[in-house]
N, C-alpha and C positions, 0 to 999 in steps of 0.2 A: 109699576112701570111696565107697560105692555111690551116695549121693545126689548127689555131685558128678559122678561118671561118667555116671549115668543121667539126671539132671535139672538139673544145674548149680547146686546150692545145697549149703552145708556150714556147719559150726560147729566151731571149734577153740578151745582155751583160749589166752588171750593169754600169750605166753612171751617171754623174752629169747632172744638168739641161741644160748645154751647149752641151751635147752629148759626152763629153770626158770620156773615160773609167776610172773607179776608181781603185786604187790599183796597185801593181806591177805585180800581176799575174792575169790571166783571171778569172773573176767572172761572172757567169751567173745566172739570175733569171729564174727559171723554174716553170711554172704554169701548173698543171695537171688538167685534167677533172676527178675529183673524183666522179662525178655523176654516173659513170658507176658501182660503187659499192654501191650506195645508195639503201638500202633495200626497199624503197617505189617507186623506178623506176622499175616497174614491167616488162616493155618491155626490158630493158637492162638486168635485172636479168635472164630472160628466154633465152637470146641470147647465153650466154656462149662463148663469143668471146671478142676480144680486138679491139673495134672500132677504126679505123684509125691507127692501129698498134702503139698505144701509148706506150706500154711497150718496143717494139723494138726500137722506137724512143728515149725513155728515156735511154735505155742502150747505144745507140750511143752517146747521149749527155754526159753521164758519161765517156765513153771511150775517147772522144775528150778532156774533161777537165782533165782526168788523164794524158794524153800525155803531157800537158803543166803545170802540177802541179796546176791546177785551183781549183776553189771552186764553189759549187752550193748552191743557196738559193732556196728552194722549197716551193711552195704555192699550196694550194688546197682549193676549195670552199665548200666542204662538209666534215664535221668532220669525220674522219675514226676511231671511237672508236671501236665499235664491229659490225659495219654495213657492212663491206666487208666480205660477207660469202662465197665467192667462190674464 
């Protein structure tokens, strides 16, 4: 997965341990790289861009799920309380 290796975000279908999709509708696990908003990540905070087009990619994920009446389970590794200041 190029987005994971290059930018730290990805999306996969929710499956059981045998790889079978769970549920009657499409459900995807979406993991975001929330480190881009972390206020102690000074390099990222000064760049003022969207590394790897994560937000455009996320919009596409949502549009694809909307077409099939799907569901998203979103994860992030940095709490986004009041740290995302831009």
